[in-house]
N, C-alpha and C positions, 0 to 999 in steps of 0.2 A: 696509185690506182684506187678507184672506188671499191669499197667492199660492202657487203650486206649479208645478213644472216637470215636464212629461211629455214623453217622447220615444220614438217607436216604432222598434223595432230588429228585425233578423232573429235567428234562433236561433243564428247564428254569432258573435254578440257575447258577450263576458263582461263583465258590469257590476260592476266592482270598486267598493269604497267611494269611491275617489278617481278614478273613471271620468271620462274626457274625451269629451264627445259628438262623434260624427262630424259631417261637414258636412250629410249628407242623411239624412232619415228613411226607413224601410222602410214603404211604404204600400200596395203591391199585390203579388199573387202569383197563380200559377195552380197547380192541383193536379188529380189524377185523382179519380174519384168514390169510390174506396175508399182514399184516402190519409190518413195521420195526419200533421199538420203543426203546427209551432209557430212562434211569434214572441214578442217581448218588448215590454213597456212599461217603460222606465226612469223612475224618479221620484225627486224630491228636494224635501223640504219647505223652507219658509222659516224665517227666524229668529224669527218670532212665536210658534212653538210648539215646545216641547221634544219633544212627542209628541202625535199626534192619531190618532184612529180614524176610518176612512172606510168607508162602504158601497161595495160593488162590484156593479154590475149589468151585464148583457150585453144589448144590443138588437140582435137579428139573427134572420133566418129560420133561421140555423144554431145558435141559442142552445143547443138540446138536445144538440149535439155538442161544446160548449165546456167545457173544464176550465181553471180559473185557479189557479195556485199561486205562492207567493212563493219567489224564489231566495234561499236562505240561504247564509251564508258559513261555511266550515269552515277550521280551521287546518292549515298545512303547515309542518313544520320542515325537510322534505327535498323541495323541489319539483323539483330537477334533479340529474342526475349531473354529475360533473366533465366527462365526455364529453358535450357538448351541441352546439348550433349557434346561429346568430344568429336563428333563427325561433321563439323562445319569447316569450310575452308578459311573463312575470315570471321573474326569476333569483334572487330573494331569498325567504326564508321570510316567511310572512304569512298573511292571510286570503284565501280563494279562493271565488268564487261557484260553487256546485255542487249542493247538496241542494235538492230541490223540495218545499217544505213545503206540505201541503194548507192551504187557507184555512178558517178557522173561521167558519162561518155567514156567508160572504160579507163579512167585515169584515177590513180590513187596517190595520196600524199604520204610520204614517209618522213618521220621525224627521228632524230638521233637519240640514242641512249634510253629508249623506252620500248617495251614490247607492245605490239598490236597484232591483230590477226584478221585475215580474210576468211569469210564464211562462204564455203562453196556448197551450193545445194543443187542436186541433180534430181529432176522430177521426171521419172520414166512413166510412160502412159500405156505400156503393154505392147507397143508396136516394135520395140527393138528385139532383134533376134538374140537368142541365147549365145553366149560367147564371152570372151575376155577382151576388155577394152581399156586402153590407156587414156587418162585425162591429164594432159600437161598444161599447167598454168605458168605463163611466162610473164615476168615483170621486167620491163626494159626502159631505158632512156639512152641519151647520147653517150653516157659513161659505160654502158654495158647492159647485159641481161642476166637474169637469174630465173631459175625454174624449179618446179617440183612436179612429180608425176605420181598420180594415184592409179593403181591397177584394179579394175572393177570386173568381177565375174558376174555376169547376168545369167541367172539360173532360169531354165525353161519351165517356169511355173508362175502362177499369179497368186498374189495374196487374196484371200476371200474377202468379201465385203464386210465391213465393220458391223458387228451385231450389237455390241454394247451401246446403250444410250449414254450420251455425254452432253451435259449442259454446262455451260460456263456463262454466268448471267450477263446479259447484254443490256447496257445502261444507255438507252436512247437519249435521255436527258443530258448525259455527259457529252455526247456528240454535239448537240445543239449549243451547249454552254461553251465548250472549248472553241468551236469554229465560229461562234457568235452568229448563228443563223436562226431564223424563227423556227419554232417547233413545227414539224410536218410541212415546212416549205419545200419547194422542189430541191433546194440545196440540201436540206436535211434528209429527204428521201434518198438522194444520191449517195450521201454519206452512209446511211443505214445499209444500202445495197452493197457498197464497197466493204464495209466492216463485216457484214454478214458473209460475204464471199470468203474473206480471209478466215472467218470462223470455220466455215464448212471445209475449207482447204486443209484445216488442221484438226479435223475429226469431230468438231462440234456438230451434232445432228438433232439437238433439241433446242428450241428457242423460247426464252422467257418473253411472254407476250403481254405488253402493258395495256390491257383493256381499260385500266385506270392506272394512275401513277403508282408503281409498286411501293408498298409500305416497308421499305428496306433501308437500313442504315441511315435513319433520320432521327435527329434529336427531338425528343418530346416537345411539342409546341412549335416546332419549325417545319418548313416545307421544302421539298425538292421541286425543281422545275417541273411543271405539269407536262406529262406525256401521256395523254389519255386517248386511246384509239376509238373508244365508243362515245359517240355524241349522245348526251342525255338532255331531254326536255322534261321539265317537271310541271305538272298541272294539278295542283292540290296534292293528293296522294297517288296520283296516276302518273306513270312515267312512259315516255316513248323514246326509242333509241335509233340512232343512225350508225350503220356499220360500214360505211364506205372506206374509212381509213383502216379499219381492221381487215377488210377484204384486200386492200392494197398491201398491207403488211404480210398477209398470208401469201399473196402472189409473189412477193419478193422472197419469202422463205422458200416457196416451192421452186422458184427459179434457181436458187442457190443450193438446193439439195437438202433442205431441212426436212426431216421425216417425222419429228415429234414436236409437240407444243406443250408448254406449261403456262397456264393462266396466272396472272399476278395474284398474290396472296389476298385472301378475303379479310384478314384481320392483321393488326399490327404485330411487329416482331417482338420476340422476347417476353411473351406474356399474354397476348391476345386481349389486351385491355380496351383497345380503341378501334375505330374504323379507318380505312384508308382515306386519303384525300380524294374526293370525287367532286367533279365540277359539273354543273348543269345550267341550262338556260331556264329561267323562271320569270314569267311576265316580262320577257325581253331582256332580262339582266343575266349575264353570265357570271356565276358565283359558285363558291364552294358550298356544298350541302352536307358533306360528311367529312370527318377528320378527327383530330385529337380531342375535340370538344364533344364527341358523340361516343358513348360507350358501345362496346362490341355487341352487347345483347339488346341494344335499343330497338324497340318494336318498329321504329321508322326505318331503320336500316334493314331489318328483316323483311319489311314490306318491299323495300327497294330490290333486295336480292330475289324476292319471290317473283318479281317481274323481269329483272335483268337476266337471270340465269336461264329460264326457258327460252327467252328470245335469243340468247347467245347460243344455246344448244342447237337451235334451228339453223343458225348461220354456220356453225361448225359442221353440221350434217350436210348442208348445201355445198360447203367447200370440200367435203369428202375427207375431213381430217378428224372426225369425232372419235374414231377408234384409236387414234394416236395422240389424244389430248389428255393431259393430266391437270388436276386442280390441287391448289394449296389451301390449307386453312391458315396456318401461321408458321413463320420461320423460327426454329430453335426454341420451342417451348420446353419447360422443364417439369419435373415431377409434380411440383406444387400447382401446376397449371392444368393437370390432367382432367379434372372435373369440368373446368370451363371449356377445354378443348373438345371434350366429348359432347358436351351440351350444344356447342355451336356447330360442330360437324353434323350432329343429328338434325339440326334445323335446316341446314343448307343442302344436305345430300338428297333430300326428297325432290329437289328441283333438278338433279343431275343424275338420273338413273343410268346405270351402266358405265359411268365414268370412275376412274381410279383416282385416289387421293394420295399424294406423296408429300412428305415434309421432312426437313432436316431435324432429326431428334435422335438422341443417343441413349435415352432411358428405355431399357428393355421392358420395363413394366408396361409402357405404352403398347408395345406389340403384344405382350402376353394377354392383355385385357382387351385386345381387338380394337383399340382406339384408332389405329391407322392401318390402311391397307398395305402400304409400302413404306416402312420407316427408312430413313436415310441416316444411318449412324456415322459418326466421325471415325476416321481410321484408327484412332487411338482408343476407341471404346467399342470396337466392332466384334470383339471376341465372343461375347454372349450370343450374338446373332449368328456367328459362324458355328458355335458349339450346338446351337439348337436348330441348325439346318433351315434357317429362314429362306423360303423360296423367293426367287426373283430379287435377290438382295442388292441393295444400293449401298453407296458409300459417299462420304464427302470429306474434304479437309478445308481448313481456313487458317487463320493466324495461330490458333490454339494448338494445332498439331505440329509441335516444334521439337519433340523429343522422341528419338528412335525411329519414327515413322517417315515415310516419303513425304516430300513437299517440294515446292518450286521456289523457295526463297533464294534471293540472289547470293546470299552468303553460303548456301549449301553447295556441295559438289553436284554436278549434273547427273551423276549416276543415281543420286537420291531422288531426282525428278523422274528418271526413266524406269527405275526398278519396279514401280507400281504396276507396270504392264504384266509382270510375272504374277503379282498378287491378284490382279484382276482375273488372270487365267486360272490360277489354282483354286480360287474360292468362288468361281462362277459368278462374278459380280455382274449384275444385270444393267446397272446404271451408275454413273458417277456424276456428282455435282460439285462445281466450284463457283464461288460467288462473284469472282472478279475478272471478267473478260476485259472490261474497259471502264473501270471505276476511277474517274478523274476528280474526285472530291476528297476533302479531308474526312476523317472519321466523323460519322453522324451527319455528313453532308453540310457542315456549317460553313465551309468555304470551298470554292472551286480552285483547283491547283493546275500547275503546268507539270505534267508527268515526266518531262525531260529533266526537270529540276528538283521535283519532290516525288520520291518513289515510295514513300512510307506513310502516305495519308497524313502528313505532318506529325511524325513521331508517334504513330499510333499502331500501324500494322507493319510487320517486317517487310522490307523492300522485296518485291516480287509477289506479294499476296494480292494486291488490289487490282492489278491489270497485267495482261499478257501481251497486249499490243499497244503501240504508241500512236498518237495522232499526228501523222506527217502532213506536209503541206497539201498533198493531193489525196490523202486517205491513209489507211492503216499502214504502219511499219511494224513488222514482226519483231518479237524478242527471240533470243536464242532459246529461252525457256519454253516458248510455245512449240518450237520445232522439236526440242528434246522430248517434250511430253507426247508429241505426235509419234516419235520413234517408239515410245512405250505402247501406243495403240497399234503400231505396225508389228511390234514384237508379239502382241496379243494375237493378231491375225495370223502371223507365221506359226505360232504355237497351235492355233486352231487348225491350220492346214496340216501340220504334222500329226495332230490328233486324228485327222481323217484317215491317216495311213496306219498308225500304230496304237491308237487308243489313248485316252487321257491318262490312265494310270502310268503308262510307260513314259509319257511326256513329263509328268511330274517327277518321276524317278530320275529322268535325264537331267532335269533342272536342278534337283537337289543333290545329285551326285556331283555335278560341276560346282555347285555352291558349297558343298561340304557341310551342309546344315539343312535343317528344316526351314522352309520359307514361311514366314509369317508377316503380318503387316508391320510388326516391330522388330523383325529379325531377318537379315539378309546380309550378304557379303559387303563389307565396306572396302571396295576394291574397284578402282576405275576401269580395270581391264575385264572384270568378270562378265559384264553384260556383252562386251564385244566378243569374248571367247565363246560364250553361250550361244550367241546368235549365229556364229560360224558353225558350231556343232549342230544346231537346229537346221541350218541351211543344208549342211552336208547330209543329214538324215533325210531331208526332203528329197534331195537329189537321188537318193537310193530308190525312191518309190515313184519316180516319174519316167 
């Protein structure tokens, strides 16, 4: 007789090919009426079959809200930095469960002697009545059937709307490159639309907008594929602008629920030394007029900005988004760049009255000296900003935040991805920035890569840093990491809901009582079950007040 092992797990488990089952299954949970939640069913075939195809069916009153995907494994040659800690799941190169492949016609393939998992996502829309519902997932073929059941309590409450600003940089050039379509062709616009929808489905509500090709992650002297939404015509020292593509971009953003906008950085990364690549038509010739060969303080560039920025301001106001638009000077400047940063900002801000400037920088001196309106410190250098009660505080992480703090690297346990929701809540984080929604290049964009085969930007950034979605045949394919991070955003919303009943101080007390420690960005329980237990406690407290 055919046998098969199924084991039900939370979304915080990562089922490696050599996975060891925990002692207890994950069998029940509670959620709000408008919550998206996930769990897994791990499976392993027996030795009688090299490979078998099985039908999947869902028996549940919630069946129409259920999506089932297979967790696929992707390779990592560079899973961790030398600077790491003892709280990673894997320390060696290998295969990592990450990509969530759609199921083809409800059929799954089972192989013997290796663990895989199904990822079950239930997306409630607020219409389901409160109550307790079973979700039975059945795997069957001619040899027999196997099933697992999750019991879900739907609480008679709605998560409040997400308040925190969340941007994960959208790389439009990478879509054109990977899919081999002309930039801003109809095929490209369709892909932009699809990838943007997946972004907003997962809590991203601010969009990096390439008014010109963003000067990010580019080797000095090299160029990224041009993605410039603003058409520029040059006549001597006078410029005229076309904004049709920008307006189309904004329309797609609005359609997909984007609420905030950030314009591409005005000066190059890591030092503000040069100007971005900007293309223009001059005397009938389309050519580059600014870039690595033009210094950031060149009067010609300042003349250009003096004409572009007022024209851009007019369009943003006409589109009704000016109050929710932010500008960047340069990404990740350091202390030695302070004087240049301040000088350049003073020159450009005169053309953008009323707009706020944000930049990823972790040097507290920048803030103390009033250089930047809203600094975005890294999560491992955020303490001075917290201690000094910086208002409307932002945060970011990237490949450097690898010790003690939360991140989304594939080698990390998923609880380290999700725990940041508690930190967002406790410290009143206004906005969060991450640089890689869909960066499908090597480091410094020297090469284009296939993210299904290269997950570390060619041995440069730990796997999981550069992108959170994969480019599937028809559009974006989610990773389990993007869904786990969305759980963090939903935890934040649940805590906000509880706060409306009992106040923030008591909510923080509740969190830290269950944690058994003070929550900081670099301190939290290293326990896969903590967040699951805490969320049930929060949900039960909410039930008492509805």
